C-alpha positions as CSV (number, residue, x, y, z in Angstrom):
1,N,-42.3,108.6,-108.8
2,Q,-40.7,109.9,-111.7
3,N,-42.1,113.7,-111.7
4,H,-40.3,113.9,-108.3
5,D,-36.7,114.8,-110.1
6,R,-38.5,116.7,-113.0
7,D,-37.2,119.8,-111.8
8,D,-33.8,118.6,-111.6
9,D,-33.4,117.6,-115.4
10,D,-30.3,119.6,-117.8
11,T,-31.7,122.5,-119.3
12,T,-29.2,122.4,-121.7
13,P,-30.0,119.1,-124.0
14,S,-26.5,119.2,-126.0
15,K,-24.4,118.9,-122.8
16,P,-24.8,116.1,-120.2
17,I,-25.1,117.2,-116.8
18,S,-22.3,116.6,-114.5
19,S,-22.5,114.8,-111.0
20,H,-21.0,118.0,-109.9
21,S,-23.9,120.4,-111.2
22,L,-26.5,117.6,-110.5
23,T,-25.1,117.9,-106.5
24,F,-25.5,121.6,-106.8
25,Q,-29.0,121.6,-108.2
26,K,-30.2,119.1,-105.6
27,S,-28.7,120.9,-102.7
28,L,-30.1,124.3,-103.9
29,H,-33.4,122.9,-104.3
30,Y,-33.8,121.3,-101.0
31,F,-32.5,124.6,-99.4
32,Q,-35.2,126.7,-101.4
33,K,-37.7,123.9,-100.3
34,S,-36.7,124.1,-96.5
35,L,-36.8,128.1,-96.8
36,T,-40.4,127.7,-98.7
37,Y,-41.5,125.5,-95.9
38,L,-40.4,127.9,-93.3
39,N,-42.1,130.6,-94.8
40,T,-45.6,129.4,-95.3
41,N,-45.7,127.0,-92.0
42,T,-47.1,129.6,-89.7
43,N,-48.9,128.7,-86.5
44,T,-52.4,128.7,-87.0
45,N,-53.2,127.6,-83.3
46,P,-53.3,130.8,-81.0
47,H,-52.4,128.6,-78.1
48,D,-49.3,127.0,-79.8
49,K,-45.7,128.7,-78.8
50,P,-44.4,130.5,-81.7
51,N,-41.2,128.7,-83.5
52,L,-38.2,130.2,-81.8
53,H,-36.1,128.3,-84.0
54,H,-37.7,129.6,-87.2
55,P,-35.5,132.8,-87.6
56,T,-32.3,131.1,-86.7
57,L,-32.7,128.3,-88.9
58,T,-33.7,130.7,-91.5
59,G,-30.4,132.6,-91.1
60,T,-28.3,129.1,-91.3
61,I,-30.3,128.0,-94.6
62,H,-29.1,131.6,-95.8
63,N,-25.6,131.1,-95.1
64,N,-25.6,127.4,-96.1
65,L,-26.8,128.8,-99.5
66,G,-24.2,130.9,-99.3
67,R,-21.3,128.2,-99.1
68,L,-23.2,126.1,-101.5
69,H,-22.8,129.1,-104.2
70,V,-18.9,129.4,-103.6
71,L,-18.2,125.8,-103.0
72,Y,-20.1,124.5,-106.1
73,N,-20.0,127.5,-108.7
74,N,-17.5,129.7,-107.4
75,D,-20.3,132.1,-107.3
76,N,-19.4,134.8,-105.1
77,I,-22.1,137.5,-105.9
78,S,-24.8,135.0,-105.4
79,A,-23.0,134.3,-101.9
80,L,-23.1,137.8,-101.1
81,Q,-27.0,137.7,-101.5
82,S,-27.3,134.8,-99.2
83,Y,-24.7,135.9,-96.6
84,N,-26.5,139.6,-96.4
85,I,-29.8,138.0,-95.6
86,S,-28.4,135.7,-93.3
87,L,-26.2,138.4,-91.4
88,T,-29.6,140.4,-91.3
89,I,-31.5,137.6,-89.5
90,R,-28.6,136.6,-87.1
91,A,-27.9,140.3,-86.3
92,T,-31.7,140.5,-85.3
93,T,-32.4,137.1,-83.8
94,L,-28.9,136.5,-82.1
95,G,-26.9,139.7,-82.0
96,T,-23.5,140.6,-83.5
97,D,-21.5,139.2,-80.7
98,S,-22.8,135.3,-81.6
99,L,-20.5,132.7,-83.3
100,D,-23.1,132.3,-85.5
101,Y,-23.5,136.1,-86.8
102,A,-19.6,136.0,-86.6
103,A,-19.3,132.8,-88.8
104,T,-21.4,134.5,-91.8
105,A,-19.4,137.5,-91.4
106,F,-16.1,135.5,-92.0
107,N,-17.9,133.8,-95.1
108,K,-19.1,137.1,-96.6
109,G,-15.7,138.4,-95.9
110,Q,-14.1,135.3,-98.0
111,S,-16.3,136.1,-100.6
112,C,-15.8,139.9,-100.8
113,H,-12.1,138.8,-100.6
114,Q,-12.0,136.6,-103.2
115,I,-13.6,139.3,-106.0
116,G,-10.9,141.7,-104.8
117,R,-13.5,143.8,-102.4
118,Y,-11.0,144.2,-99.8
119,E,-12.2,147.2,-98.3
120,E,-15.5,145.4,-97.4
121,A,-14.0,142.1,-96.3
122,L,-11.5,143.6,-93.6
123,P,-14.4,145.0,-91.1
124,L,-15.9,141.5,-91.9
125,Y,-12.9,139.5,-90.7
126,R,-12.6,141.9,-88.0
127,S,-16.1,141.1,-86.9
128,F,-15.3,137.6,-86.9
129,L,-11.9,138.2,-84.7
130,E,-13.7,140.3,-82.3
131,V,-16.2,137.2,-81.3
132,G,-13.5,134.4,-82.2
133,V,-10.9,135.3,-80.0
134,R,-13.5,135.7,-77.0
135,V,-15.5,132.6,-77.6
136,L,-12.8,130.5,-79.6
137,T,-10.0,132.0,-77.7
138,P,-6.8,133.5,-79.5
139,H,-5.5,130.3,-80.4
140,H,-8.2,128.8,-82.1
141,R,-7.3,127.5,-85.9
142,D,-10.3,129.7,-87.3
143,V,-8.7,132.7,-85.8
144,A,-5.4,131.8,-87.3
145,V,-7.2,131.4,-90.8
146,V,-9.0,134.9,-90.2
147,L,-5.7,136.5,-89.4
148,S,-4.2,134.9,-92.6
149,G,-6.7,136.7,-94.6
150,I,-6.3,140.0,-93.0
151,A,-2.6,139.8,-93.9
152,Q,-3.3,138.6,-97.3
153,I,-5.8,141.7,-97.9
154,M,-3.1,143.9,-96.5
155,Q,-0.3,142.7,-98.8
156,Q,-2.7,142.8,-101.8
157,M,-4.0,146.5,-101.0
158,R,-0.3,147.5,-100.2
159,G,0.7,146.4,-103.8
160,S,4.3,146.4,-104.8
161,G,4.9,150.2,-104.9
162,D,4.2,150.9,-101.2
163,S,6.2,148.2,-99.7
164,D,9.1,150.9,-100.0
165,K,7.1,153.5,-98.3
166,E,6.9,151.1,-95.2
167,N,10.4,150.2,-95.4
168,G,12.0,153.5,-94.8
169,G,12.0,154.3,-98.8
170,G,10.8,157.9,-98.9
171,G,7.0,157.8,-98.2
172,D,5.3,159.8,-101.3
173,D,8.7,161.8,-102.5
174,N,9.6,158.0,-104.2
175,D,7.4,158.1,-106.9
176,D,9.7,157.1,-109.8
């Protein structure tokens, strides 16, 4: 079945496709295929129970698409689009107190952090912390990772000039 992989061919003939790029393309293809299936495979029999996992699965797929964009292409902008969809679905279906919602908030926070959108990243990290501390316990590794991310953002936002103010350097009067 040679036509099966036809969509995965490299569109730039002068440059051979890397295994890294091929893995990304194939993964992306299957995630998109699963979303298409979920969006078109609705119950036609009125006696069938609705597929209650459909929205949850769709939220998971969008979260995983975001991770795929970050891990294979370092494409935080595309990842943010996927995370936004996932957060909307998960907030509606699972609530903002669910660990799945919190995990996507953390992922989106990481992408915001990576592209310098610190003020957007902080509330997302804190959203994870609210759930993570309660569900995972305060001593869980993921809670420590998020606390570290918050500390990094605080340090990056503070900048080198503001560190004197916090150490008793005179506040705003110290503008050399």
